[in-house]
N, C-alpha and C positions, 0 to 999 in steps of 0.2 A: 888854094887848098880845098879839099872836100872831105865829107865825112867817109868812114870806110867801115867794112863789116869784117869781123874776125872769125876764125873758125869754129867758135862756139855757136854760131848761127845754126838754128834748127830748121829753118826754111819754113817758118809759120805763115809767111806772107804779110804779117801785120804792118811791116815797114812799107812794103810795095802799096798797100791800100792807103796808108796815111801820107805818103810822099806826094807833095803837091805839084812837083814838076816831072813825075814819072822817071826819076833818075835811078831807081832800084829795080833790078831785074833778077830773076831766078825762078826755078822750079820749085813747088812745093817739096818740102823735106830735103832740099839741097841748099847748099851755101849760096846766099844772094851776093850780089855786086852792086856798087854805087858807081855810076857813070860821073866822073868828076866835071865833065864839061856841062852837065846838066844839074848838079848839085849846087844849091844856093846856100848851104850851110845853115839852114833854118832849124835843124835839130828835131823836125816833127817825127822823124824815123826813130830816134834815140830814145824818146819817152815812151814809146809803145812796144819796144823790143823786149819780150818776155825774158830771154836768156841774157839780156843786156849785153849784146854782142856788138854794139855799135860805138865806134871810136869818133870823137869829134875831131875837127880840124887841128886842134892843138895836141892831139894824142892822149886826151883824156877819155876814159870809158864813161858812156852815157848811163844814166840812172833810169830805169823804168819806173813809170808813174801811172798811177790810177787815173783814169779819165777825168776825174774832178780836179786833179792836180796838174793837168797838162798847162804848159805855159800859155798864157792869154795876156792881151793888151789890156791895160787899165788906163783910162783917160781922166786926167784931172781937168774938169770943166773950166774951172776958174783960170787955168793957165792956157787953155787952148784958145788961139785967137780966131779960130773958125775960118769963115770965108775970108779970102784974100790970101791964104797961105796954101792950105790944102797939100803940103809936102807929103804928109803921111798917107793921105788918099791916094796921090798920084804914084807913090813908090810901092804901095801894097800890091803884090802879084795875085792876090786871091780875092780882091774886091770885098775885104772884110771891114773896111772903113767907109764911111759916108757922113756927110753933113746932116745933122738932125737938130731941130729945135727943141728945146726943153724948158721946163718952168722957170729954171734958175737962170738961164742965159738967154738974153734978149737979142743976140745977133740975128740979123735978117735972115741968113741962110742957115744958121745954127752952128754947132761945134762938132768936131769929130765923135763919131759913135762906133762902137765895135759890134760887129755881128759875131758872136762868139761861135757859132757854128762854122764859120768860114776861117776864123782866125787860127793860124798854126803856132803863133808865138815866135815867129822867125826873127823878130827884133829889128826888122828893116825900119819900121815906122818910129821905134824908139830912138835908133840912130840918127834919122833924118830930122827929128823935131828939134828946133833951136829954141824952144820955149820950156822944155822940161816938163812937157804936158803928157807925155806917153811913157808908161813904164811897163815892162813884161815881168810878170810874177809866175812862177818863182824866178829868182835871179839866176843868171847863167851858171854861176858856181854851185848853185844848189841842185843843179840837174846832172852833174857829174859825179862819179864815185871817186872817193879818196883812194889813193894807191894802196892803202892799208886794208881797205875793204875787199881788194881782189884777192882771189886764191892764188897760190903759187903758179898753178897752170895758167890762170888768166893773166897774171903779170908777164909770164913768159911769151904768151901770144900777144899781148899788147907791146912788149918790147920788140918782137919780130915785126909787127905791123908798122910801128914807129920808124924802125930801121928801113924797111922797104919804102916807106913814104919818103924818108929822107934821101934814099938811093935814087928814087925816081923823080924827085923834085916836086912831089904832089902834097 
């Protein structure tokens, strides 16, 4: 499954600029489209969308957030085993994680550290960590809109998009 864009899209291009895999295309002031073969379900597009016209994989409408509130990885140094694991570093498609030494952890190679300028909050690192050392904030359920927050028109568009996804198996 992939994220999708509904008809309330204003073609501002914010999502195309934020998408780390170039899965979103469209001309300015026109409805944009997400290529499901390129979408990695990271949600980077949904948090930057001014009209909140992006639906996640589960059919929930994404909530637009201010830049300071975008999802980011947080690493709990005491739980990260650092060198020898590196699952999060290897799975990150954006090179946002690396091993760094710090004053609290004396591992020879260091522990995972986040480059917040590169992190999209895609949650791949969080899902791969077997030591519960990485968390993405805000939580996934905090960046989707509750059904009651949608206008009746938005609810109808969301229903239509969900039905279309189900019909095409996407």
